[in-house]
N, C-alpha and C positions, 0 to 999 in steps of 0.2 A: 445322244439325248437322254436325259434322266428319265427313267421309267416312273410313271406316277400311277398311284392307285386312285381310280376314279369311280365315284359313286354316281350312277346315272338313274334318273327317274325313280328314286327310292320313295315310295308312297307308303305312309305309315297308317293310313286310314283303315280301321279294322274291317270295314265293308269289303275291302279288296281281297280279303281272305276267304270269302264265300263265293260259291258258284254264281255265275251271272250270265244273262243272255242280253243281247243288245236291246236298248230301249226302243220303243216304237219311233220310227223316223222315216226318211224318204225311202220309197220303194220303187222297183221297176214296175212298169205296167204289166208286163208279161216276161217270163224268162223260160227258155228251153235249156235243159241240162241233159247231156248225153255222155256215155262213156267215150273217151277219146280213142280213135284208132291206134293200134299199137305202133304203127310206123310213123306217127306224128311227132316223134321225139324232138326233132330239130326245130320245131316251129312254136315254141312256147312264147306266149305273149298276152297282154291285156291291152286293148286299144278301142278307141271310139272310131266308128265308121259312119261319117256324117254326124248330124246333130243328135240323133236319137237311138243309135244302135251301138251297144257295148258288146264286144266280142272277146271272149276268154278262150285261149287255145292251150290245151294240154297242161292243165293245172291240177295238182292234187289239192285236197282239202287243206293240208298244212300250208301249202303255198298260197292258197286263197286267204287264209287267216293271216299270213304274213303281210299280204298286200292290203287287206282290208283294215288291219290294225297297226300297220306300219311298224312291224317288228321283224327281227331276223328269224328265219326258220330255226336257227339254232336255239332261240329262246322260246320255242314252242315244244311242249312235251305232253305226254298222256294220249289217251284216245286209242282206238283200234289200229292194228297194223295197216289196214287198207287205207287209212287217212293219209298215210305217207307214200303209198305205193300205187293206188288207183288214180288214174288221170281222167279229167272231165273236160269237155267242151261246153261252153255256155254262150248263148245268144240272148241278149236281154234288150228290151225296149224301154227307154227312159220317158218320163211324162213331160208334157209341155213342148213348145216349139224351140226353146233355147237349149243349146248344148250345155249339159251340166259341167261344172267344174270338176277337177280331179278329186277334191275332197267330197263333193256331192256324189260322184260315182262310187267312191269307196264306202260312203254312208249307205247307199243302196245295196252294195255288196254285203255289208254287214247285216242288213235286213234279210237279204236272200239267205245268208248262212243260218240265221235264226229260223226263218220260216220253212226253208226247203231241206236243210241239213240238220235242223233241230239242235244247232250248236249251243252248248252251255260250257262255261269255263270259269276259272278264277285266276287271279294274278298272285304271284309270289316274287319277292326279291331274291334273285339268285346271282351268284358270282360266275362270270364267264371270262374267257379270253376275248378281248375286244380289240378293235382298231380305233384309234383316236385320229380324226382328220385335222391336220394342222397346216399352216403356211410354211413352206420350205424356207430354208435359210436365205435363199436368194430373193425371196419375196414372190407374190402371186404373179402369174402371167395370164390374167383373165381380162376379157373385154366386157366393159359395162354394156348391158343390153339397152337398146333404144326403144324396145317395145313397151307399151303401157304396163304398169304393174299389175293391172287387172287381167292381162292376158295370161292364159295358163302356161305353165312351164312345159317344155317338151324335152324329154330325154328318152329316146328310143334307139337302141343299138341295132346295128346290122351285122350279121355274121357272114364273113367271107372265108374262103378256104384257108388262109394263113393269118388272118387278123380280124379284129372286131373294130368297127367304126361307131363311135358315139357322138353325134351332134347334139349339143344342148342349146336350147333357146330360152331366154328369160328365166333362167334357173337360179335358185338360191343355193347356198352351200348346204342348207338343211335338206333341200330337194335332192342334191347329189348324194349326200350321206345316206338318205333314206333309200335311194335306188341301190347303192352299194350293199347295204345290209339286207334288203329284201330279196334281191335277185342275183347279185353278182359274187360277193365275197362269202366266206364260210364262217363268219362271226359277226356279231353286232358292230355297228360303226357309229361313233359319236362325233358330231361337228364341234370342233374346238378351234375353228379358223378365226373367229371374231370378225368375219367378213359379212356385212349386212346387205350388200347389194344384190342385184340380179344380173346374171352374166350369160354371154354367148360364148361357147367354146367348142372345139372339136378334139376328140380324144381317140387315138388309134393305138392298139396294143395287140400283142400275140398272146392268146389265152392259154392257160394251163388247166390241169385236171381239178384244181381246187375251186374253179369258178363256175358260176351258173349251175351249181349242183352236179357238175360233171356231165352236163347235157349239151355241151357244144364241142366240136372237134378241137383237139389239142394241137397247137401249132408245132411245126417241126423245128429242130434246133437252128436251122438256117433261115427262119422267118425274118423278113425285113423289119417288121415292127418290133419295138422293145417290149419286155415283159411289163405287166400292169403297174407295178410299183415304181419302176423306172419311168414309165410313160407319164404318170401324173406329175412327177417331179420335173421332168424335162419339158412337158407340154403345157402344164397348168401351174407349175410353181407350188405344188401342194405335196404333202407328205403324210403317210399313214404310219402312225406309231403303234407297234404292238404292245399292249399292256393288259391289265386286268381291271374289271370293274363290276359293280352290281347293277344288274338290269332288271327291270320289272318284267318278269317272264309270264308267258301265258300257259296255263295248264289246262288241257281239255278234260272236262268232266263227262261230257256226253256229245256224241255226234252220230247221226244216222246216214245211211246211204240215201241220196236225195230222192224225194217222192217222184213218181212217174209223171211224165208230162201229158 
């Protein structure tokens, strides 16, 4: 396949060149932030427990920014060394009785980064090695979801000794690409599938050292599941094309160790 140079999210507004903090927005009612135990490495996740309890397990500040602003960790630079090495556990309570949507959860996380970590940053267009998510030559192998479009997408992976299982429910290709770049792969991912639906699918693969920031066990050579790039073609009818592109990167200007609880 011909390699293409892709310009992604290139924003020319001069305001993007200056340090910024998140605008006032939705906020957690209360949040507890603690250093993560050093033996918690295998359990990194962000999830809602019930309608009002958001739990963040074993995340660095850099990974929190990646989740909150939907960017690849590779596209985040600057800040002190501890922002990439120190891990935190967070338990936060959301307001109201209704379970917040995923975008609402991330908006509250952005407010927490501003209020408790004193995060300030600016954006710059930078060129990176990226992956372009495309439909494979044989066509997609995806099942249209029957869930209402208003239902939140679910993409939560489970790590087993020799493979990873990712069941997706009511997910768009944009949701899938976002997950890949935020948490799984080692470079930004751009959705170029042109698939506009919501899908249910299951994906199983044998992880390697480039995935999840090296924080999951690497499968042995005799693992029954295929490698990730083969798995998405065989099981989903999708393809990841390695190319280069310009991404709107995040440059940390200031961040503090979070205030005491």
